[in-house]
N, C-alpha and C positions, 0 to 999 in steps of 0.2 A: 219405614217404621214407624216416625212421629204420624203420620196417618192414620197407617193401621190401629198405632193406640189410643186414638182417637175416637175410631170408631169402635174398637174392643170395649171401650169404657162407656159406650152406651148401652152395652148388651145387659140383660138381668144379670142381676150378680151370681146364678147359680149356672146359666149357660155361661158367663163369660170364665165362671171358675174351671170350666168343663174343657171348654177351647184350649186355656195356657195349658191346661194339665196335659192335654193330649200332645201339644208341640213341646213338651217337657220331655230335656234329657233325665227323667229320675229311672230308677231301680226298675221298676213296675213295665216302663215304657221298652228298654233297653234291653232287659231281660226276655220279652215276648219278642223279641227282634225289629221293634218298631224304627230301624235306623236313622233314618228319614228324619226322626228328629233332630240329628246333629246338626242338619241344615236348618231345620224351620226354626228351632228353638232360638236360632241367633238373631232373627226379624222380630220377633215378639217380643213384648214387655210388657209389665205388669199397669203399668200406667204411662202417660205420656211424660217424654222424658224433661225433665228440668233445661232453663235455658243454657245455664254454666257446663252441666253435664253433657248436653248434647253440643255444644260448642268445644268442648275438649274431645269428644270423639271425633267430630268433624276437623279439628285441627292437626289431632294426630293420624289419622288416617290420610288424610291431604298431604301432610308434611311424606310422611311413609310413601306415599304415591307419586309425589315429586322427585324424592330421592331413590326410590329402588324400581319402578316403574309401575302401573296398575297389576301386574301378575304377580309380580314377587310379593307386595303389599298386601293382595288378596291372599295370596298363600301364609303370609305371616300369621293375618286372621284366621283363616280358618284351620291351621294347624295349631293356634293356641286354643281355639273355641272347643274343636273337636276331641285336641290330645286332655286339657283340661277336665271335659265333660267325663271321656272315657277313665282317667285316673281316677276320679272321684265317684264314679258309677261302679269302678272295682272294688272301693274302699268299703261303698255303702253295701254292697252286695256281699261281700264278704263279712260285715259287722252284722246285715241282716240274718246271714245265716250261721252265723254263731249266738245267734240268738238275743244279740245286745238291743235293750228297748229303743225303741224309734223315738227318734225327737222331730221338732220341727223347726225351721228359718225362720227367723223375724228379726228386724231392726236395718234389713238392708237398705240402703240409699234407693229412692225411686230410679227406677228403670235397670237397676240392678240386680242378677241373677238371686232369686231368693222365693222362698214358700210366700205364697199369697194369704196374707194374714186375714182373719175370719172378721176382727172386727172391720176391715174396710170392705169386706162383701157385704158381710149381714148374712151369708148364706149357708154355709154348713159349718161342721166342726172343723178344727186345724185338719189339716193332712198330715199323714204319718210322714216318716223321711221317707220313704220307699214311692209313695207316691205324690211325693211334695212337686210343689210347681218351681222349675228350675229354668226360666227362660231368661230371655236379655244378652245385650253384647257386650258385656262385663267381662267375660273371658278373653276375647279377644282383642278387647280395646289393651287390657294387660299387657297381651302377647304383644300387640303392638309397639305401646309404649316401653316394655323390656326391650324389643330389638331396636328401637330407637336410640335407647340409653346406649347400649351396647355396639353403635357403629359412629356415636360420635369420633371424629377424627381425634380432637384431642386428646392425650393420655390420661394426665390427670383429671379435667371433665369429665370423661368416659367412667372412669374408675368410681369417681366421687356422684356422679348420678344413678351409675348401676348399683353402687352398693347402698345409698340412698334409697331407691326403688325396694330393692327386695328386704331392706329394715322395715320399710312401711308395710309390705307384704307379710313380714314376718308377723310383727306384732299384733295384728286380729288373732293368729292363730294360737297366738302364746296364752290369750286371754281364759278366763274360766268360760263365758258365755259364748266362746266359737260356736260357728256353725258351716255347715260343710261347703258353703261358698267361698268361707275365708279361705279353706285350703285350696277351693278352686282357682280363687285369685290369684294365690301364689303359686300354685303349679302353671298357670298360665303366663306370670311373668317369668318363671323361670325358664319357662321353655321359649318364649319371647327371648331373652337373654343367649341362651344356647344358640336360636337360630340368628341372630344379631351377628354374635360372636362367627359363628360359621360364616355369613356373608362378609363379613370385615376382612378375614383370613384368607378365602377365596380371592376377595378383591385384590389384595397383599400381593398371593401369588401368582398371579395373573399381571400385575403390574410388573411384578419382578421378571416373570420368564418373556413378557415385551418387552421390557428395558434390554436383557440378554442377548434376545432375539436382533434387535436395532443395532446392541455393540457390535456382535459378529456379521452382521452384514456390512458395517460401516470398515471394520476389519478387512473383510474378503476385496470389498472395495479397494 
């Protein structure tokens, strides 16, 4: 992802914008049936990731892989990214259909899904919401962090971590200058918490069933 970001940054402004727009999960692409953007949008970023953000992303994904295994960690990331993208798409498509004024997304952190600001590209006027550039790993990252918080073994720590993350996710949505990516980040976080809760409950149920099976075997013996 980082190497791709450096390569993309070397492209001329207009070509770079069009490339990112082609791989965005925006209304125009998904309405046209370009569902492959649900996968490709996760590996494109608007600019190289800052060291702190990249380290946090690697730490979250590495911890998830160590705790749940490769496939389950990948599943949580994919479900959060695709699920949040589709929820945002549904809301924006409905808004567009109802004739609400288009909006742009600005002010997002580097490497996080957001519309590409014209002052950075110097190429063309701001994108409308329907054609906005929406790429990055932030939805999957938020889902992974939410699932990690929901699977913390200690009940008190788990409750505090989950509540704190949800509060951080809700805060941008309540501000006046919110963007559709703020809603997407919150949706991804909720998806991750739900998936983590499901994994924790499922693990507890399996452990209980194995314990009962072991006890019955000892009684029969």
